C-alpha positions as CSV (number, residue, x, y, z in Angstrom):
1,M,27.3,2.3,-11.9
2,I,24.9,-0.5,-13.0
3,Y,25.3,-4.0,-11.5
4,E,22.2,-5.9,-12.6
5,D,18.9,-5.5,-14.2
6,Y,15.7,-6.5,-12.3
7,D,12.1,-6.9,-13.2
8,V,10.9,-5.4,-9.9
9,A,12.5,-3.3,-7.2
10,V,10.8,-3.3,-3.8
11,I,11.8,-0.4,-1.6
12,G,11.5,-1.5,2.0
13,A,11.4,-4.9,3.7
14,G,8.7,-4.3,6.3
15,H,5.5,-6.3,6.3
16,A,4.3,-4.7,3.0
17,G,7.7,-5.1,1.3
18,C,8.1,-8.8,2.3
19,E,4.7,-9.7,0.8
20,A,5.3,-7.6,-2.3
21,A,8.8,-9.1,-2.9
22,L,7.7,-12.6,-2.2
23,A,4.7,-12.3,-4.5
24,C,6.8,-11.0,-7.4
25,A,9.6,-13.5,-6.9
26,R,7.2,-16.5,-6.6
27,L,5.5,-15.4,-9.8
28,G,8.8,-15.7,-11.6
29,L,10.0,-12.1,-11.7
30,K,13.6,-11.2,-11.0
31,T,13.1,-9.2,-7.8
32,I,15.3,-7.1,-5.6
33,V,14.2,-5.8,-2.2
34,F,16.0,-2.9,-0.6
35,T,16.1,-2.3,3.2
36,V,18.0,0.3,5.3
37,S,19.0,-2.6,7.5
38,V,18.6,-6.4,7.1
39,D,17.9,-6.4,10.8
40,S,14.7,-4.5,10.1
41,I,13.2,-7.2,7.8
42,A,9.6,-7.9,9.0
43,M,10.5,-6.0,12.2
44,M,7.7,-5.3,14.7
45,P,8.7,-1.9,16.0
46,C,5.5,-1.4,17.9
47,N,3.1,-4.1,19.2
48,P,4.4,-7.7,19.4
49,N,1.3,-9.3,17.9
50,I,-0.4,-10.1,14.6
51,G,-4.1,-10.0,14.1
52,G,-6.8,-8.7,16.3
53,T,-10.2,-7.2,15.5
54,S,-10.6,-7.0,11.7
55,K,-6.8,-7.3,11.4
56,G,-7.1,-11.1,11.8
57,H,-9.4,-11.1,8.8
58,L,-6.7,-9.4,6.7
59,V,-4.1,-11.9,7.7
60,R,-6.3,-14.9,6.7
61,E,-7.1,-13.2,3.4
62,V,-3.4,-12.6,2.7
63,D,-2.9,-16.3,3.4
64,A,-5.8,-17.3,1.1
65,L,-4.1,-15.3,-1.7
66,G,-0.8,-17.1,-1.2
67,G,0.9,-14.7,1.2
68,E,3.4,-15.4,4.0
69,M,2.2,-13.5,7.1
70,G,-0.2,-16.2,8.3
71,K,2.4,-18.9,8.0
72,N,5.1,-16.9,9.7
73,I,3.0,-16.0,12.8
74,D,1.9,-19.6,13.0
75,R,5.6,-20.5,13.2
76,T,6.5,-17.9,15.8
77,F,3.6,-17.2,18.0
78,I,3.9,-17.5,21.8
79,Q,0.2,-17.0,22.6
80,S,-2.9,-17.3,20.4
81,K,-6.4,-16.1,21.2
82,M,-9.7,-15.8,19.3
83,L,-11.3,-12.4,20.2
84,N,-15.0,-11.4,20.3
85,T,-16.2,-15.0,20.7
86,S,-19.2,-13.7,22.8
87,K,-20.4,-11.8,19.7
88,G,-21.5,-12.9,16.2
89,P,-19.1,-14.8,13.8
90,A,-18.7,-11.7,11.6
91,V,-16.5,-10.0,14.2
92,H,-14.6,-13.1,15.5
93,S,-10.9,-12.2,15.1
94,L,-7.8,-14.2,15.6
95,R,-4.9,-12.5,17.4
96,A,-1.5,-14.0,18.3
97,Q,1.4,-12.7,20.4
98,A,4.7,-13.1,18.5
99,D,8.2,-13.7,19.5
100,K,9.3,-10.5,17.8
101,K,12.9,-11.5,17.1
102,E,11.9,-14.9,15.9
103,Y,9.2,-13.5,13.7
104,S,11.7,-11.2,11.9
105,A,14.3,-13.9,11.7
106,S,11.9,-16.4,10.2
107,M,10.6,-14.0,7.6
108,R,14.2,-13.0,6.7
109,K,15.1,-16.7,6.2
110,I,12.1,-17.1,3.8
111,L,13.2,-14.0,1.8
112,E,16.8,-15.1,1.6
113,N,15.9,-18.6,0.4
114,T,13.3,-17.6,-2.2
115,D,14.2,-18.1,-5.8
116,N,14.4,-15.0,-8.0
117,L,14.7,-12.8,-4.9
118,T,17.7,-10.7,-3.9
119,V,17.9,-8.9,-0.5
120,R,20.0,-5.7,-0.6
121,Q,20.9,-3.5,2.4
122,D,20.9,0.0,0.8
123,E,18.8,3.1,0.8
124,V,17.0,4.0,-2.4
125,A,17.3,7.8,-3.0
126,E,15.6,8.1,-6.4
127,I,12.9,6.6,-8.6
128,L,14.1,6.8,-12.2
129,V,11.5,7.3,-14.9
130,E,11.0,7.7,-18.6
131,E,8.6,10.1,-20.1
132,C,5.9,8.3,-22.2
133,Q,5.4,9.3,-25.8
134,G,1.8,8.6,-26.4
135,S,1.7,5.3,-24.6
136,C,3.5,3.9,-21.5
137,N,3.9,0.6,-23.4
138,G,6.5,2.3,-25.6
139,T,10.1,1.1,-25.5
140,E,12.5,3.9,-26.5
141,L,11.7,6.7,-24.1
142,K,13.7,9.6,-22.8
143,T,15.1,9.1,-19.3
144,Q,14.1,11.8,-16.7
145,N,16.4,12.3,-13.8
146,T,14.1,13.5,-10.9
147,E,17.1,14.7,-8.9
148,N,17.9,17.4,-11.4
149,E,14.5,18.3,-12.8
150,N,11.6,19.3,-10.6
151,N,8.7,18.2,-12.8
152,T,5.3,18.7,-11.1
153,D,3.1,18.4,-14.2
154,K,0.9,15.5,-13.2
155,S,-0.7,15.4,-16.7
156,V,2.6,14.0,-18.1
157,I,2.5,10.2,-17.9
158,K,5.8,8.5,-17.0
159,K,7.0,5.0,-16.5
160,V,9.6,3.5,-14.1
161,N,12.9,2.4,-15.6
162,G,15.0,2.0,-12.4
163,V,16.0,3.1,-8.9
164,K,19.1,4.8,-7.7
165,T,20.6,4.4,-4.2
166,T,22.4,6.9,-2.0
167,S,25.7,5.1,-2.8
168,G,25.2,6.2,-6.4
169,N,24.4,2.7,-7.8
170,T,21.6,2.4,-10.4
171,Y,19.4,-0.7,-10.6
172,P,17.3,-0.8,-13.9
173,C,13.9,-2.3,-13.4
174,K,10.5,-2.4,-15.1
175,A,8.4,-1.8,-12.0
176,A,9.1,-0.5,-8.5
177,I,7.0,-0.8,-5.3
178,I,7.3,1.8,-2.5
179,C,7.0,0.0,0.9
180,T,8.9,2.5,3.0
181,G,6.7,2.2,6.1
182,V,7.5,4.9,8.7
183,Y,11.1,5.4,7.5
184,L,10.8,8.4,5.1
185,K,12.4,11.4,6.9
186,A,11.5,9.7,10.2
187,R,11.8,11.5,13.5
188,C,11.4,9.9,16.9
189,I,10.3,12.2,19.7
190,Y,9.6,12.2,23.4
191,G,9.6,15.3,25.5
192,D,12.3,17.6,24.3
193,V,14.3,14.7,22.8
194,S,14.2,14.4,19.1
195,H,16.2,12.0,16.9
196,Y,16.1,11.8,13.2
197,T,16.0,8.0,13.0
198,G,13.6,5.3,12.1
199,P,12.0,3.0,14.8
200,N,14.3,1.3,17.3
201,G,17.1,3.7,16.4
202,L,17.5,2.3,12.9
203,P,18.5,4.7,10.1
204,A,15.8,6.8,8.6
205,A,15.4,7.0,4.8
206,N,16.0,10.7,4.2
207,S,16.6,10.9,0.5
208,L,13.6,9.4,-1.3
209,T,11.0,12.1,-0.4
210,A,12.6,14.7,-2.6
211,S,12.4,12.3,-5.6
212,L,8.7,11.6,-4.9
213,I,8.0,15.3,-4.8
214,A,10.0,15.9,-8.0
215,L,7.7,13.3,-9.6
216,G,4.7,15.3,-8.6
217,I,3.6,13.0,-5.9
218,D,1.6,14.5,-3.0
219,V,3.5,13.9,0.2
220,R,2.1,14.4,3.6
221,R,3.3,14.0,7.2
222,F,1.7,11.4,9.6
223,K,2.7,10.2,13.0
224,T,2.3,7.1,15.2
225,G,3.7,6.0,18.5
226,T,4.7,3.2,20.8
227,P,4.8,2.6,24.6
228,A,7.7,1.9,26.8
229,R,9.2,-1.5,27.2
230,I,9.6,-2.6,30.9
231,D,11.9,-5.1,32.5
232,K,9.8,-8.1,33.4
233,R,11.8,-8.6,36.7
234,S,10.5,-5.2,37.9
235,I,6.8,-6.0,37.5
236,D,4.5,-7.3,40.3
237,F,2.2,-9.6,38.4
238,S,0.2,-10.5,41.6
239,K,-1.6,-7.1,41.2
240,M,-2.7,-8.0,37.7
241,E,-5.2,-10.3,36.0
242,E,-3.6,-13.1,34.1
243,Q,-4.6,-13.5,30.4
244,F,-4.3,-17.0,29.0
245,G,-4.2,-18.2,25.4
246,D,-6.8,-20.5,23.9
247,E,-6.5,-24.2,24.7
248,K,-7.4,-25.1,21.1
249,I,-5.3,-23.1,18.6
250,V,-6.9,-21.8,15.5
251,P,-4.2,-21.3,12.8
252,F,-3.9,-18.2,10.7
253,S,-2.8,-20.2,7.7
254,F,-5.3,-22.5,6.0
255,E,-2.4,-24.8,5.3
256,N,-2.0,-25.6,9.0
257,T,-4.2,-27.5,11.5
258,S,-4.7,-27.0,15.2
259,E,-2.7,-30.1,15.9
260,D,0.2,-28.7,13.9
261,L,0.5,-25.7,16.3
262,E,0.2,-27.3,19.7
263,R,2.8,-25.8,22.0
264,D,3.2,-24.2,25.5
265,Q,2.0,-20.6,25.6
266,V,3.0,-17.6,27.6
267,S,0.6,-15.4,29.6
268,C,-0.3,-11.8,29.1
269,W,-1.5,-9.6,32.0
270,L,-4.2,-7.0,32.4
271,T,-4.0,-3.9,34.7
272,Y,-5.5,-0.4,34.6
273,T,-4.6,3.2,34.8
274,N,-6.1,5.2,37.7
275,E,-6.9,8.8,38.7
276,E,-3.3,9.2,39.9
277,T,-2.0,8.2,36.4
278,H,-4.4,10.7,34.8
279,K,-3.4,13.5,37.2
280,I,0.3,13.0,36.3
281,I,-0.5,13.2,32.6
282,R,-2.8,16.3,33.0
283,E,-0.2,18.1,35.1
284,N,2.5,17.5,32.5
285,I,0.4,17.8,29.3
286,D,2.2,21.0,28.3
287,R,5.5,19.0,28.1
288,S,4.0,16.5,25.6
289,P,5.1,17.3,22.0
290,L,1.7,16.1,20.9
291,F,0.1,19.1,22.6
292,S,2.9,21.6,22.4
293,G,3.0,21.7,18.6
294,A,6.5,20.1,18.4
295,I,5.0,17.2,16.4
296,E,3.7,18.2,12.9
297,G,2.4,14.8,11.8
298,V,-1.3,13.7,12.2
299,G,-1.8,10.7,14.5
300,P,-4.2,7.8,14.3
301,R,-7.6,8.6,15.9
302,Y,-8.3,4.9,16.6
303,C,-5.0,4.1,18.3
304,P,-4.4,7.2,20.5
305,S,-1.6,7.8,23.0
306,I,-2.4,7.6,26.7
307,E,-2.3,11.4,26.9
308,D,-4.8,11.6,24.0
309,K,-7.1,9.2,25.9
310,V,-6.9,11.1,29.2
311,M,-7.6,14.5,27.6
312,R,-10.3,13.3,25.1
313,F,-12.1,11.0,27.5
314,A,-12.0,13.0,30.7
315,D,-15.0,11.1,32.1
316,K,-13.1,7.8,32.1
317,D,-11.6,7.0,35.5
318,R,-9.4,4.2,34.1
319,H,-8.1,2.7,30.9
320,Q,-7.0,-0.9,30.2
321,V,-3.3,-1.7,30.1
322,F,-2.1,-5.0,28.8
323,I,1.4,-6.3,29.7
324,E,2.6,-8.4,26.8
325,P,5.9,-10.3,26.4
326,E,8.1,-9.5,23.5
327,G,9.5,-12.9,23.1
328,N,10.6,-16.1,24.8
329,Y,14.2,-15.0,25.3
330,T,13.9,-11.5,26.5
331,N,12.6,-9.8,29.6
332,E,11.2,-6.8,27.7
333,M,7.4,-6.4,28.2
334,Y,5.3,-4.3,26.0
335,I,2.9,-1.9,27.8
336,S,-0.1,-2.0,25.4
337,G,-2.5,0.9,25.8
338,M,0.0,3.4,27.1
339,S,1.9,4.7,24.0
340,S,3.3,8.2,24.8
341,S,5.6,10.9,23.8
342,L,5.9,12.5,27.3
343,P,9.4,13.2,28.7
344,E,11.3,10.4,30.3
345,D,10.8,11.6,33.9
346,V,7.0,11.8,33.4
347,Q,7.0,8.4,31.8
348,Y,8.5,7.0,35.0
349,Q,5.9,8.7,37.2
350,M,3.1,7.7,34.9
351,Y,4.0,4.0,34.5
352,R,4.8,3.6,38.2
353,S,1.4,4.8,39.2
354,V,-0.2,1.7,37.5
355,P,-0.9,-1.3,39.8
356,G,1.9,-3.8,39.4
357,L,4.3,-1.3,37.8
358,E,5.2,0.6,41.0
359,N,8.9,-0.4,40.6
360,A,9.0,-0.5,36.8
361,K,12.4,-0.2,35.1
362,I,12.1,1.1,31.6
363,V,14.2,-0.7,29.0
364,R,13.2,1.5,26.1
365,N,11.3,4.8,26.4
366,A,8.0,5.4,24.8
367,Y,8.2,7.7,21.8
368,A,6.2,9.2,18.9
369,I,7.5,8.8,15.3
370,E,6.5,11.1,12.5
371,Y,7.2,10.3,8.8
372,D,6.4,11.1,5.2
373,C,3.8,9.2,3.3
374,I,1.8,9.7,0.1
375,N,-1.8,10.7,-0.7
376,A,-3.2,7.3,-1.7
377,T,-5.9,8.8,-3.9
378,E,-3.2,9.1,-6.5
379,L,-3.3,5.3,-6.9
380,Y,-5.5,3.0,-8.9
381,P,-7.2,0.2,-7.0
382,T,-4.3,-1.9,-8.3
383,L,-2.1,0.3,-6.1
384,E,-0.3,1.6,-9.2
385,F,0.2,5.4,-9.5
386,K,-2.2,6.9,-12.0
387,N,0.5,9.1,-13.6
388,I,3.6,6.9,-13.2
389,S,3.3,3.5,-15.0
390,G,5.0,0.7,-13.2
391,L,5.3,2.5,-9.9
392,F,3.2,1.0,-7.0
393,S,2.9,1.8,-3.3
394,A,1.9,-0.3,-0.4
395,G,1.6,-0.1,3.4
396,Q,2.2,2.8,5.8
397,S,3.7,4.8,2.9
398,N,0.0,4.9,1.7
399,G,-1.2,6.5,5.0
400,S,-2.4,3.3,6.6
401,S,-1.4,1.9,10.0
402,G,-0.7,-1.6,11.2
403,Y,1.4,-4.6,10.1
404,E,-1.7,-6.4,8.8
405,E,-2.9,-3.5,6.6
406,A,0.6,-3.2,5.2
407,A,0.9,-6.9,4.4
408,A,-2.5,-6.9,2.7
409,Q,-1.5,-4.0,0.4
410,G,1.9,-5.5,-0.2
411,I,0.6,-8.7,-1.6
412,I,-1.8,-6.9,-3.9
413,A,0.9,-4.4,-5.1
414,G,3.2,-7.4,-5.7
415,I,0.6,-9.4,-7.6
416,N,-0.3,-6.4,-9.8
417,A,3.3,-5.5,-10.6
418,A,3.8,-9.0,-11.7
419,M,0.5,-9.1,-13.7
420,K,1.4,-5.8,-15.4
421,L,4.9,-7.1,-16.5
422,K,3.4,-10.4,-17.7
423,G,0.7,-8.7,-19.7
424,E,-2.1,-10.3,-17.6
425,D,-5.3,-8.9,-16.0
426,P,-4.7,-7.1,-12.7
427,L,-6.2,-8.4,-9.4
428,V,-8.6,-5.9,-7.9
429,L,-10.7,-7.0,-4.9
430,D,-13.8,-5.0,-4.4
431,R,-15.7,-4.3,-1.1
432,S,-17.7,-7.5,-1.4
433,D,-14.7,-9.7,-2.0
434,G,-12.8,-9.1,1.3
435,Y,-11.5,-6.7,3.9
436,I,-8.5,-6.2,1.6
437,G,-11.0,-4.8,-0.9
438,V,-12.5,-2.5,1.7
439,L,-9.1,-1.3,2.9
440,I,-7.7,-0.5,-0.6
441,D,-11.0,1.1,-1.8
442,D,-11.1,3.4,1.3
443,L,-7.4,4.4,0.8
444,V,-7.6,5.2,-2.9
445,T,-11.1,6.7,-2.9
446,K,-11.5,8.6,0.4
447,E,-8.9,11.1,1.4
448,T,-7.6,10.1,4.8
449,S,-6.4,12.9,7.0
450,E,-4.9,10.5,9.5
451,P,-3.3,7.0,9.5
452,Y,-6.0,4.6,8.4
453,R,-6.8,1.6,10.6
454,M,-9.0,-1.3,9.5
455,M,-12.1,-2.0,11.6
456,T,-15.0,-4.4,11.1
457,S,-17.4,-1.5,11.0
458,R,-15.9,-0.3,7.8
459,A,-17.0,-3.5,5.9
460,E,-20.6,-3.2,4.8
461,Y,-20.8,-7.0,4.0
462,R,-19.0,-8.2,7.1
463,L,-21.2,-11.2,7.6
464,L,-20.1,-12.5,4.2
465,L,-16.5,-11.5,4.8
466,R,-15.8,-13.6,7.9
467,Q,-12.3,-14.7,8.7
468,D,-13.4,-18.4,8.8
469,N,-14.3,-18.4,5.1
470,A,-11.5,-16.3,3.7
471,D,-10.1,-19.4,1.8
472,L,-13.5,-20.0,0.2
473,R,-13.7,-16.4,-0.9
474,L,-10.2,-15.7,-2.2
475,S,-8.4,-18.9,-3.0
476,K,-9.7,-18.7,-6.6
477,Y,-7.8,-15.4,-7.0
478,G,-4.6,-16.8,-5.5
479,Y,-4.8,-19.7,-7.8
480,R,-5.6,-17.6,-10.9
481,V,-2.6,-15.4,-10.5
482,G,-0.3,-18.3,-9.7
483,L,0.5,-18.0,-6.0
484,L,-1.6,-21.0,-4.9
485,S,-0.8,-24.5,-6.0
486,K,-3.4,-26.5,-7.8
487,E,-3.4,-29.0,-4.9
488,R,-4.3,-26.3,-2.4
489,Y,-6.9,-24.8,-4.6
490,E,-8.6,-28.2,-5.2
491,K,-8.7,-28.8,-1.5
492,T,-10.6,-25.5,-1.1
493,V,-13.0,-26.5,-3.9
494,E,-13.6,-29.8,-2.2
495,K,-14.2,-28.0,1.1
496,Q,-16.9,-25.9,-0.5
497,R,-18.5,-29.0,-2.1
498,I,-18.7,-30.7,1.4
499,I,-20.3,-27.6,2.9
500,D,-22.9,-27.3,0.2
501,A,-23.7,-31.0,0.3
502,E,-24.0,-31.2,4.1
503,I,-26.3,-28.1,4.2
504,E,-28.5,-29.7,1.5
505,R,-28.6,-33.0,3.5
506,L,-29.6,-31.2,6.7
507,K,-32.4,-29.3,5.0
508,N,-33.8,-32.6,3.7
509,T,-33.3,-34.7,6.8
510,S,-36.2,-34.7,9.3
511,V,-36.6,-35.9,12.8
512,G,-39.8,-36.6,14.7
513,T,-40.9,-36.8,18.3
514,S,-39.0,-39.9,19.2
515,E,-37.9,-40.3,22.8
516,N,-34.2,-39.7,22.1
517,V,-35.0,-36.5,20.2
518,L,-37.2,-35.1,23.0
519,E,-34.6,-36.0,25.7
520,L,-31.9,-34.2,23.8
521,L,-34.0,-31.1,23.3
522,K,-35.0,-31.0,27.0
523,S,-31.4,-31.4,28.1
524,L,-30.4,-28.4,26.0
525,G,-33.2,-26.2,27.2
526,S,-35.0,-26.3,23.8
527,T,-38.7,-26.4,23.1
528,E,-40.0,-30.0,22.6
529,L,-41.4,-31.0,19.3
530,T,-45.0,-31.8,18.5
531,S,-44.4,-32.7,14.9
532,G,-41.5,-33.5,12.5
533,I,-38.8,-30.9,11.8
534,T,-35.7,-30.7,9.7
535,L,-32.2,-30.8,11.2
536,A,-31.5,-27.5,9.5
537,E,-34.5,-25.9,11.3
538,L,-33.2,-27.3,14.7
539,I,-29.8,-25.8,14.1
540,R,-31.3,-22.4,13.6
541,R,-32.6,-22.3,17.1
542,P,-30.4,-20.0,19.3
543,E,-29.7,-22.6,21.9
544,L,-28.8,-25.4,19.4
545,S,-26.0,-25.9,17.0
546,Y,-24.7,-28.3,14.4
547,F,-22.5,-29.7,17.1
548,S,-25.1,-30.1,19.8
549,I,-27.6,-32.1,17.7
550,A,-25.0,-34.7,16.6
551,P,-26.5,-37.4,18.9
552,I,-29.8,-37.4,16.9
553,D,-28.1,-37.1,13.5
554,K,-27.3,-40.7,12.7
555,K,-26.2,-40.3,9.1
556,R,-23.8,-37.4,9.7
557,P,-20.6,-37.8,7.6
558,E,-17.2,-37.3,9.2
559,I,-16.3,-33.6,8.8
560,D,-13.4,-31.7,10.3
561,E,-14.2,-29.1,12.9
562,T,-13.4,-25.9,10.9
563,T,-15.6,-27.0,8.0
564,A,-18.4,-28.0,10.5
565,E,-18.2,-24.6,12.0
566,Q,-18.9,-23.0,8.6
567,I,-21.8,-25.2,8.1
568,N,-23.2,-24.1,11.5
569,I,-22.7,-20.4,10.6
570,E,-24.2,-20.7,7.2
571,L,-27.4,-22.3,8.5
572,K,-27.8,-20.1,11.7
573,Y,-27.4,-16.9,9.8
574,E,-28.9,-18.0,6.5
575,G,-31.5,-15.2,6.4
576,Y,-29.0,-12.4,7.1
577,I,-26.5,-13.9,4.7
578,S,-29.2,-14.0,1.9
579,R,-30.0,-10.4,2.6
580,Q,-26.4,-9.4,2.3
581,I,-26.0,-11.3,-0.9
582,K,-28.9,-9.3,-2.4
583,Q,-27.2,-6.1,-1.3
584,V,-24.0,-7.2,-3.0
585,E,-25.8,-7.8,-6.2
586,Q,-27.0,-4.2,-6.2
587,Y,-23.5,-3.0,-5.3
588,K,-22.0,-5.0,-8.2
589,K,-24.3,-3.3,-10.7
590,L,-22.6,0.0,-10.0
591,E,-19.1,-1.5,-9.9
592,K,-19.7,-3.0,-13.3
593,K,-20.4,0.4,-14.8
594,K,-16.8,1.3,-15.7
595,I,-15.6,4.8,-16.4
596,P,-12.9,5.2,-19.1
597,A,-9.5,6.4,-17.9
598,D,-9.7,9.3,-20.2
599,F,-13.3,10.3,-19.4
600,D,-13.8,14.1,-19.7
601,Y,-15.8,15.3,-16.7
602,D,-15.9,18.8,-18.1
603,K,-18.3,17.7,-20.8
604,V,-20.9,16.5,-18.2
605,P,-23.5,19.2,-17.7
606,S,-25.1,19.8,-14.3
607,L,-22.2,18.3,-12.3
608,R,-21.5,20.4,-9.2
609,I,-18.1,22.1,-9.2
610,E,-16.9,20.2,-6.1
611,A,-18.0,16.9,-7.6
612,R,-16.3,17.7,-10.9
613,Q,-13.0,18.6,-9.1
614,K,-13.1,15.5,-7.0
615,L,-13.9,13.2,-9.9
616,K,-11.0,14.7,-12.0
617,K,-8.6,14.3,-9.1
618,I,-9.5,10.7,-8.0
619,K,-10.3,9.4,-11.5
620,P,-12.6,6.6,-10.3
621,V,-12.6,3.4,-12.3
622,S,-16.4,2.8,-11.9
623,I,-19.6,4.5,-11.0
624,G,-19.5,2.5,-7.8
625,Q,-16.2,4.0,-6.8
626,A,-17.3,7.5,-7.9
627,S,-20.3,7.2,-5.5
628,R,-18.0,6.7,-2.5
629,I,-15.9,9.8,-3.1
630,S,-16.4,12.5,-0.4
631,G,-18.1,15.5,-2.0
632,V,-19.8,13.5,-4.8
633,S,-23.6,13.4,-4.1
634,P,-26.2,10.9,-5.3
635,A,-27.5,13.6,-7.6
636,D,-24.1,13.9,-9.2
637,I,-23.9,10.2,-9.7
638,N,-27.4,10.2,-11.4
639,V,-26.2,13.0,-13.7
640,L,-23.0,11.0,-14.5
641,V,-25.0,7.8,-15.2
642,V,-27.5,9.5,-17.5
643,F,-24.7,11.2,-19.4
644,M,-22.7,8.0,-19.9
645,K,-25.9,6.3,-21.4
646,M,-26.1,9.0,-24.0
């Protein structure tokens, strides 16, 4: 039965699905988003926070493109904190604790009140496609039912023409975006207990995997996990270190100001595991499904369970444990740093060995969850499948981990689905544009054998890709595709003009050895002057800043604090920034050397067999992307460049 036609069908309403659906709908496409439960919209099944190291960068980039995650966490946070402030600005990262229930409810409200967007509680069982005859821009094509035909010939190009649900309903569409998160054939496990459900006991999506396999898509099995939730009333906080939020709130969304977000904040708490905790884990390690072989999926290396930590880092006598509230109206506390799949009785012993948790009452057991996901090297940088026109994929279904990584992919997939249907140029961010570019390039270029987590160390140009300047870097793209208003874009352009003008003024304004200048320098522990110096040169001194020299800068214009901070960073790190800009220029040269989609690598002499196989499989869009493929050497790239010049 067919009820309605749609331009785009989004499968899943987690953090990727929300951004994808909103992007498509806001760009004028008739969009439907499917979810196994409307209660799971933007749900936070694991940690109750948004942002953190490198992840805060992603959220601000999503906001700069016109996404919703930054605005939603600004509406619903209960504690906000800037991390890594003792380090350089490249790694400063905003992180906020959310009221989990309110975060989900707020995002659901946005989806349900967005024009062109329909929310549907139903499970998608099948992607319907048509086989292309020569070009995927054709109109009259033969429908292929993947449920009845097991076609694994990846050389045949197909295009999406609809989705079918488990109830038998068909929804014709021109594009579909897979955002299934951890729900595909999900299984939750702790000890000997195994439930074929999604997170928090919600239904798993058990039907779609067969359709993906029938379409020739490479499916793999990954796993992640979550710690127990403890009743707040059973915790002795006097044995823990209180962790406060920042007094001055930095918003995630560039549309908000610190003053907009002033509110009372809750505290988090810090405690530690100890040798008794580790002893309990070691003595029961054979009962952990992670070590017994009961779990097939591959887990994230950079977000290990507590049993992983204890076994892999045997020299550590303790590990940090953060006690985080799940919301304003619940007593559930999240035990960050102690995810586990150990049996329930061991969980009680383990948690109760931690100072402050001696009388802990578990509300929800810790568990591991394994699920199906795809091999993201089958995607273009647009996040569209190479062999299925109109089919996109985003989020944990691509083998990544984290709410922020999911949202970043979701907005790009949504934008590019819209651009494709509108006949406009796609949006592809490269590694010098933003963390989103790094994330997607890594996923589609490098075969990940475990859930991918974003880290600042993955970004080669991280001094250019700071979270504070995400609006200056990416607003032009959000405006170009139509997600940012002209008013917001013009504000960003004006902000850049102010920064440039102020830096120029500081470079051309000198101060001498007047008494007030010498007194200020002395009070700040800075070397006194013997001759004139520009204000810019003073700011570059480690002990000084744009803010501290204000008393001797009589002609300083009135500039808001966030813009002033960018002026300070640009001047202090000017040498390093200039060096990275030159590195980007070299990088761009390789990225501009495009490789045709139908390029025949078999005709390139002297390519090593491994390189030829990898290049044919990944189908890189540029020499730059080809150079980042594992198994392709610099010598192979030189051979390729020479051949393409012939």
